[in-house]
Residue, then its C-alpha position, 0 to 999 in steps of 0.5 A: m925192236t931196232f931203230i934206224s941210224e941218223e943217216q937213215i933218218k936223214k934219208k926219210l926227211l922231206k926235202g920239198v913239198h913233192d915228197i909229202p905223202g899223198e895219202e890222207l889219213y886225217t880226212s874231211g868230216h871234222r868240224t874245226c873252225q876256218g883257219c884252224e892250225s890244229a887241224l893242220v897239225m893233225r893232218q901233217f903229223i899223221k902224214a909223217a907217221g903213216p898208216r901204221t900208227v895208233a893215236s889218242g887225243s885228250t879232251g879239247c878242241m880237237y876231240v870235239a872237232n873229231t867226233s861228229y855224230m859217231t863219225t871221225p876224220w881219222v883213218v888210223p885207229w884213235m881213241h879219246t881220253q880224259l883231259g889230263a890223261g894224254g901221257s898215261s894213254a900213250v903209255g897204255m897203248a905202247a905197253g899194250l902193243r909191246a905185250m901183244m907182240r911179245k905174246g905173238k898175238i900181233v906181228d912184231e913190227k914198228i907201230n907208231v904211238i902218238s898222243f896229242c893234247g891241248d895246252i890245258g891237257g898238256g901244259d897244265m892239267g896233263l903235265s904230270g902224266i906227260s912227265g911220267a910217260l917221258q920216264t918210261d922206255y916205251n916208244l911213243l910221241i906226245i904232241l902238245y897243240d897249243n892255241e894258248s887258251a881253253a878254246n873248247t870252252d870259250i877262250q879261257a886263259t891257261g898257263l900257256t897264254t901270252w902275257g897281256a892277252q884278253t880272254t874270257f878270264t882276263p878281260t881288259g877294263t878301265k882300271h886295269r888294262v892288262m889282267h893276264k900277268r903270267w908269262k907263257k909257260n915254257v913246257a918243252a924246255m921244262l920237260a927237256v931239262g927235267h928228263p935227260n933220258v929223253k932223246y928228242v924234244a922240240t918246238a914247232c909251228a905247222t906253218f913255218p918254216p915249211l916241212d919243219f914240223m913233219n920232219k920233226v915228227t919223223k925224227a921223234l918217232e925214230a929217236g927210240g923211246p919217248a919224245f915230245i913236240h910242242s906246237l904253236d897253233p894260231c887260233p882265229k877264234g881265240w886270237d881274234y884275226h881273220p882266218r885267212y891269216s893263220h899262216e902269217v900269224g904263225e910265221l910272225a910268232i917265229k920270226s919275232g922270237i916270241f916263240p922259240l923254234y928249236e929241237i934237242a936231239n940226244g942233248v944237242v940243241t939246234y935252233n931251226y930259226d935263230a932269232r938271235k941274228k934277226r928278229t921282226p919287231v914283236k909288235e908286228y905279231l901282236l898287232n895282228q891279233g884282236r886279243f892285244s887290241h888294248f895294248t899301248d906302246t907301254e905294253f908293246n915295249f914290255v913284251q919286246s924287252r922280255v923277248d930281247e932279254m930271252w935271246e940276248e941274255w939267257e944262257l940258252p935262248g928260249i930254253l934256260p932262263i939263267k943269264s950269263g955271268l952267274k957266279v956259283s959260290t963254293 
């Protein structure tokens, strides 16, 4: 199976909202919450991929929301898989399609294979399976939709929860105001650095900048081989804000620099929003969410200092947490 050139990929990228396909392959009938950005991720990625696609989804919010009374909003073939099996399900689908094409049981054509998983299914429990999938030569895409909590089971902390956030596992108290003291796991960078054979790894947010996420899906599917996208998905229920502001919260995450937006294509890093040049105070992002209502200036300043350090001192901001000036002994 041949893949198109970089020039041909550029021609396929969306240049404006009028270029977005009108066909709906993720339709009404799901049970997501008002303002759910993960539903937007599903709708956008399948619009970018098109009807010649098979998908699988690990246990999580988007599994529960997509299976109501034996119905589904998916128009394309999809299946549910276990919480930690996102990577292995992608490999299984890709291998099965390759075998059937080789045996002449189906037409030898490009069929997109996409597996989506939440932050536990992708960043925690399912991380090893994704790593295994990225070591294969199969053409597949894994999308991590990250709402920074185990939202399906009442908002527990995960390895991708922002430092200091209130969750049902990390409630604030009078003695310890901050209970969640882990910095957010940097999954995309971890996978990119650890899997140099992978041609495309990216971070994304479905709300900002416009069309960025859909174009990244197109690039990932045309890269040849396995690819990975980590999408930040604001969650009104878990983050405690009014559902009408999901787009604004996502935009603030990018503009404040707390969630770096970049893509790594064939080893070349491109920042889709360069927060080294201009950053909105991270306090504006955090203040919009009830999960940080216990923060004082001490906590706001600490998070700001960490974000500033990431953009001003890391060798590769948001990717490589090694500071400039490091001397290597010989």
